[in-house]
NUGU-884257 format. One record per residue (C-alpha): residue in three letters; x, y, z. Coordinates in steps of 0.1 Angstrom, whole numbers, plus 5000, padded with zeros to 4 digits. Example, Ala and Ser with C-alpha at 12.3 -4.5 7.8 and 13.67 -1.06 7.14 Angstrom:
NUGU-884257
residu c1 c2 c3
ALA 5123 4955 5078;
SER 5137 4989 5071;
***
This chain:
NUGU-884257
residu c1 c2 c3
MET 8038 2069 1241;
PHE 8031 2093 1268;
ARG 8053 2127 1273;
ILE 8052 2142 1308;
GLU 8066 2174 1316;
LEU 8071 2181 1355;
ILE 8077 2215 1370;
LEU 8099 2213 1400;
GLY 8118 2236 1424;
LYS 8154 2237 1421;
ALA 8161 2217 1453;
ASP 8132 2192 1443;
VAL 8150 2179 1410;
GLY 8173 2155 1426;
VAL 8146 2142 1449;
VAL 8123 2135 1422;
GLN 8150 2121 1398;
THR 8159 2095 1423;
LEU 8125 2082 1428;
ILE 8115 2079 1392;
GLU 8149 2063 1386;
GLY 8136 2035 1409;
LEU 8110 2027 1381;
ASP 8134 2004 1363;
ASN 8126 2009 1326;
ALA 8092 2028 1333;
TYR 8104 2058 1317;
SER 8130 2076 1295;
MET 8146 2108 1306;
MET 8144 2133 1279;
GLY 8160 2164 1298;
THR 8160 2189 1326;
SER 8159 2225 1320;
ARG 8159 2256 1337;
ILE 8126 2278 1333;
SER 8132 2306 1360;
ASP 8155 2314 1391;
ASP 8136 2288 1412;
ASN 8120 2263 1388;
TYR 8130 2235 1365;
ARG 8111 2215 1339;
MET 8118 2178 1336;
THR 8105 2160 1306;
LEU 8098 2121 1306;
GLN 8088 2097 1282;
ALA 8070 2064 1290;
THR 8048 2036 1275;
SER 8012 2031 1283;
PHE 8023 1999 1302;
CYS 8046 2019 1327;
LEU 8023 2054 1329;
LYS 8003 2044 1360;
GLU 8031 2035 1382;
LEU 8049 2066 1370;
ILE 8018 2089 1378;
SER 8015 2072 1411;
VAL 8053 2083 1421;
ILE 8045 2118 1406;
LEU 8013 2123 1426;
SER 8031 2109 1457;
CYS 8060 2137 1451;
MET 8033 2161 1444;
LEU 8017 2154 1479;
GLN 8052 2161 1494;
GLY 8056 2193 1479;
ASN 8084 2181 1456;
VAL 8062 2188 1421;
LYS 8048 2219 1414;
SER 8026 2207 1384;
PHE 8026 2181 1356;
LEU 8013 2177 1320;
VAL 8007 2144 1304;
THR 8007 2144 1265;
THR 7999 2111 1244;
TRP 8009 2104 1209;
GLU 8009 2070 1187;
ASP 8042 2055 1171;
***
């Protein structure tokens, strides 16, 4: 399993969430929290089977300026 944390601008949360939700069963949304006036942390959980597709969408969002940074953590069940 993988845990992915995204740092987003306030206006980008809905955009990124919509793009990621298009990946049927590729992830589990763990939550979104405010970390400053203009930044939010979105936390996702994904299996190794779906990670490549999810990372591809995240990188695309970064190139468009919707994701400021992301962190991937792995663990075994």
